C-alpha positions in Angstrom: -1.0 25.5 11.7 2.6 26.6 10.9 3.1 29.0 8.1 4.6 27.4 5.1 5.7 28.6 1.6 4.1 27.3 -1.5 5.3 26.7 -5.0 4.0 24.9 -8.0 6.6 22.9 -10.1 6.6 23.3 -13.9 8.8 20.3 -14.2 10.2 17.2 -12.7 13.8 18.6 -12.5 12.6 21.7 -11.1 10.4 20.0 -8.4 13.5 18.0 -7.4 15.8 21.0 -7.2 13.2 22.8 -5.1 13.2 20.0 -2.6 16.8 19.6 -2.5 17.5 23.1 -1.5 15.3 22.9 1.6 15.0 19.5 3.5 11.8 21.0 5.0 10.1 20.7 1.7 7.3 18.2 1.0 5.8 17.6 -2.2 2.0 18.0 -2.5 -0.3 16.0 -4.7 -3.9 15.7 -4.0 -3.3 16.5 -0.2 -5.7 14.0 1.2 -3.3 12.7 3.7 -0.7 15.5 4.0 -2.9 18.3 4.6 -4.8 16.4 7.3 -1.6 15.7 9.0 -0.5 19.4 8.8 -3.7 20.5 10.4 -3.0 17.9 13.3 0.6 19.2 13.7 2.1 16.0 12.7 3.7 17.2 9.7 5.1 20.7 9.7 6.7 21.5 6.3 8.4 24.7 5.7 7.3 24.6 2.0 5.2 22.7 -0.2 5.9 22.0 -3.7 2.7 21.3 -5.9 3.5 18.5 -8.4 -0.2 18.2 -9.6 0.5 19.7 -12.9 3.7 17.6 -13.8 3.4 15.4 -16.9 3.1 12.3 -14.8 -0.7 11.9 -15.2 -1.0 8.9 -17.8 -1.5 5.2 -17.7 0.5 3.6 -20.6 1.2 0.1 -21.9 4.9 -0.9 -21.8 6.5 -2.8 -24.7 6.6 -6.1 -22.5 2.9 -6.0 -21.9 2.9 -4.4 -18.6 1.6 -0.9 -17.6 3.4 2.4 -16.5 1.4 4.5 -14.1 2.3 8.1 -13.6 2.5 9.4 -10.0 -0.1 12.1 -10.4 -2.8 9.8 -12.0 -5.9 9.9 -9.6 -7.3 7.1 -7.9 -10.4 7.4 -9.9 -8.7 7.5 -13.1 -6.6 4.6 -12.3 -9.6 2.6 -11.5 -11.5 3.4 -14.5 -8.6 2.7 -16.8 -9.8 -0.1 -19.3 -6.3 -1.7 -19.2 -6.1 -1.8 -15.5 -9.8 -3.1 -15.2 -9.0 -5.8 -17.9 -5.3 -6.9 -16.9 -5.2 -6.1 -13.2 -8.9 -6.2 -11.9 -7.9 -6.5 -8.3 -6.2 -3.2 -8.6 -9.2 -1.4 -9.7 -11.2 -3.3 -6.9 -8.6 -2.2 -4.3 -8.7 1.4 -5.4 -12.7 1.6 -5.5 -12.6 0.1 -1.9 -10.4 3.0 -0.7 -11.9 6.3 0.5 -14.8 8.0 -0.9 -15.5 9.1 -4.5 -14.6 12.5 -3.6 -11.2 11.6 -2.2 -10.5 9.2 -5.0 -11.1 12.1 -7.5 -8.2 14.1 -5.7 -5.9 11.5 -4.4 -2.9 10.5 -6.6 -1.0 7.2 -7.0 2.3 8.9 -5.6 0.5 10.1 -2.6 -1.2 6.8 -1.9 2.1 4.9 -1.8 3.5 7.6 0.6 0.4 7.8 3.0 1.0 7.4 6.6 -0.6 5.3 9.3 -3.9 6.3 10.9 -2.7 4.9 14.2 -4.4 7.2 16.6 -1.2 7.6 18.5 0.6 8.9 15.7 -2.1 11.2 14.6 -2.3 12.7 18.2 0.8 15.0 19.0 -0.1 14.9 22.8 0.9 11.2 22.8 4.4 9.7 22.6 5.0 7.9 19.2 8.4 6.4 17.8 7.2 6.9 14.3 6.6 10.7 14.9 9.0 11.2 17.7 12.0 8.6 17.5 12.7 7.0 20.9 9.5 8.4 22.7 7.8 4.9 22.9 5.0 3.0 21.4 1.9 3.5 23.6 -0.2 1.3 21.5 1.6 -1.7 22.7 -0.2 -1.4 26.3 -3.0 0.8 24.9 -5.6 0.7 22.1 -4.3 -1.8 19.4 -7.3 -3.4 18.2 -6.3 -2.7 14.6 -2.5 -3.2 15.1 -0.1 -5.1 13.1 0.1 -8.9 13.5 3.0 -9.5 11.0 6.5 -7.9 10.8 6.1 -5.5 13.8 8.3 -4.8 16.6 8.4 -3.3 20.1 9.1 0.1 18.7 5.8 0.2 16.4 2.8 -1.8 15.7 0.9 0.6 13.3 -0.4 -0.8 10.1 -0.1 0.8 6.6 -3.5 2.0 5.4 -3.3 1.7 1.7 -5.7 -0.7 -0.3 -4.0 0.1 -3.5 -0.6 -0.9 -2.3 -1.9 -4.4 -1.4 -2.7 -5.1 -5.0 0.4 -3.5 -6.2 2.5 -5.8 -3.9 0.7 -8.9 -5.3 1.8 -7.9 -8.7 5.4 -7.1 -8.2 5.0 -3.3 -8.9 8.3 -1.3 -9.1 8.4 2.4 -8.0 10.2 4.8 -10.2 11.6 8.1 -8.8 13.8 11.1 -9.6 16.6 12.7 -7.7 19.2 15.5 -8.3 21.5 12.7 -9.5 19.0 11.2 -11.9 16.4 8.6 -12.1 16.1 5.5 -9.9 13.6 2.7 -9.1 12.9 0.3 -6.2 10.7 -2.9 -6.2 7.6 -2.3 -4.0 9.0 -5.2 -1.8 12.1 -3.0 -1.0 10.3 0.4 -1.0 9.0 0.2 2.4 11.5 -0.4 5.1 11.1 -3.0 7.9 9.9 -1.4 11.2 12.8 -2.6 13.5 13.8 0.1 15.9 13.5 3.0 13.3 9.7 3.1 12.5 10.1 6.7 11.5 12.3 5.7 8.5 9.4 4.5 6.4 10.7 4.1 2.8 14.0 3.6 1.1 13.7 6.7 -1.1 16.8 8.8 -1.2 16.3 12.3 0.5 14.6 14.7 -1.6 13.4 12.0 -4.2 10.2 12.6 -6.0 8.1 9.6 -6.8 7.5 9.8 -10.5 5.2 6.6 -11.0 5.2 2.9 -10.8 5.7 0.0 -13.4 3.5 -3.2 -13.2 5.3 -6.0 -15.1 3.2 -8.1 -17.3 1.5 -10.9 -15.2 -1.1 -13.0 -17.1 -2.3 -14.5 -13.9 -3.3 -11.1 -12.8 -6.3 -10.9 -15.2 -7.8 -13.6 -12.8 -7.5 -11.5 -9.7 -9.6 -10.1 -6.8 -9.4 -7.8 -3.9 -11.4 -8.3 -0.8 -11.6 -5.8 2.2 -13.1 -6.3 5.6 -14.0 -3.1 7.6 -16.1 -2.4 10.6 -18.8 -0.6 8.5 -19.9 -1.0 4.9 -19.2 2.7 4.0 -15.8 4.4 3.6 -13.5 2.9 6.4 -9.9 1.7 6.6 -9.5 -2.2 6.5 -9.2 -4.3 9.4 -8.0 -7.1 7.2 -7.6 -7.3 3.3 -6.2 -9.4 0.7 -5.3 -9.4 -3.2 -5.2 -12.5 -4.9 -4.7 -14.0 -8.2 -5.0 -17.6 -9.2 -4.3 -19.8 -12.3 -5.7 -23.4 -12.1 -5.3 -26.1 -14.6 -6.7 -29.5 -14.2 -7.5 -28.9 -10.6 -3.9 -27.9 -9.8 -2.6 -24.5 -9.1 -0.2 -23.3 -11.7 0.5 -19.8 -10.5 -0.5 -17.7 -7.5 0.0 -14.1 -6.2 -1.2 -13.2 -2.6 -0.8 -10.0 -0.5 -2.4 -8.7 2.7 -3.4 -5.5 4.0 -3.9 -4.0 7.4 -1.8 -6.6 9.0 1.6 -4.9 8.8 3.6 -1.6 8.5 3.6 -2.2 4.7 1.5 -4.0 2.1 2.4 -7.7 3.1 3.3 -10.1 0.1 2.2 -13.6 1.5 5.2 -15.6 -0.3 5.0 -18.5 2.3 1.6 -18.9 1.3 2.4 -18.6 -2.3 4.9 -21.4 -2.0 2.1 -23.8 -0.6 -0.2 -23.0 -3.3 1.8 -23.5 -6.4 1.7 -27.1 -7.7 -1.0 -28.2 -5.0 -4.6 -29.2 -5.7 -7.0 -26.1 -5.6 -9.0 -27.2 -2.6 -10.3 -25.5 0.6 -7.6 -27.7 2.6 -4.8 -26.4 0.3 -6.1 -22.8 0.9 -6.4 -23.0 4.5 -2.7 -24.5 4.7 -1.6 -21.7 2.7 -2.9 -19.0 4.9 -1.6 -21.1 8.0 1.9 -21.2 6.5 1.8 -17.4 6.1 0.1 -16.8 9.5 2.5 -18.9 11.5 4.7 -15.8 12.0 1.8 -13.7 13.3 2.5 -12.2 16.7 -0.9 -10.6 17.7 -1.4 -8.5 20.9 -4.3 -9.0 23.3 -6.9 -6.9 21.3 -6.2 -8.1 17.7 -6.1 -11.8 17.9 -9.0 -11.9 15.7 -7.1 -11.0 12.7 -5.6 -14.3 12.5 -8.7 -16.3 12.0 -10.1 -13.3 10.1 -7.2 -13.4 7.4 -7.3 -17.2 7.3 -11.0 -17.2 6.4 -10.7 -14.3 4.0 -7.8 -16.1 2.2 -9.8 -19.4 1.9 -13.0 -17.7 0.8 -11.2 -15.4 -1.9 -9.1 -18.4 -3.3 -12.2 -20.6 -3.4 -14.1 -17.7 -5.4 -11.4 -17.4 -7.9 -11.3 -21.2 -8.3 -15.0 -21.4 -8.8 -15.0 -18.5 -11.1 -12.3 -20.2 -13.4 -14.3 -23.5 -13.5 -17.3 -21.8 -15.1 
């Protein structure tokens, strides 16, 4: 491991100033992803700024009925918070589906948003990877790509984003807040992650040196009737091969509102807007749910080893929406 400096930030402005003074600085939260990447030689920061003790560790209600979640809130505390469990149950379920209990006790909301892909070519510094070394190529295209992206990928990169939490946040229109030397800013989660294109190494739209301070969940009554489901290759702690967060409001057998997002199918949590358009105003039936899934997956471009993800996601969407409909009818 490369030698690096370490400093503990006492306030947000101080943390931002430290990062602005050195472009090789990285912010350290729980370290559950960054430290692993440092050990592998993927990340080689010159200095770490520890932000765990910043006053960003609260979950608070907003005046309009939403939630404000600090960047250093741990995943465990987020999942257990009564307002999250009551008003955004899919978010609690997504967080609990991700990682082990020990990791959730350390991992932070801000770090979860910024975690990097677990693609084996990215984490192996002996292999080329456009995300790690721009212009070197994407060996996953012709190599191992069983868990690669089927939506929004490009010839430059087919890696998937690993977050479970991010899928639920995408479904509920979360907004990421951050701080820079020029002051605060915010980005809707839909704009937070950059499209892959030919620059997969540019993963987010955050300004250079920005510190994520938290996120805001706007009020969404439909979110109280939501669920998250994750498909993985083993029942214990494992990354998804496909997942979905869904919320559904049905009245008199007709879908009034719907939120849907996919995980493990793209370089970012994937909001299924085409599917939502099919759902809203249509009968809450298995046929409608299948048509909605097909509308979203029409843009899928699987490779030879991950074609299974298309029927997997179709079946997952139908099952999840059917489950929500049956629950509402009780």
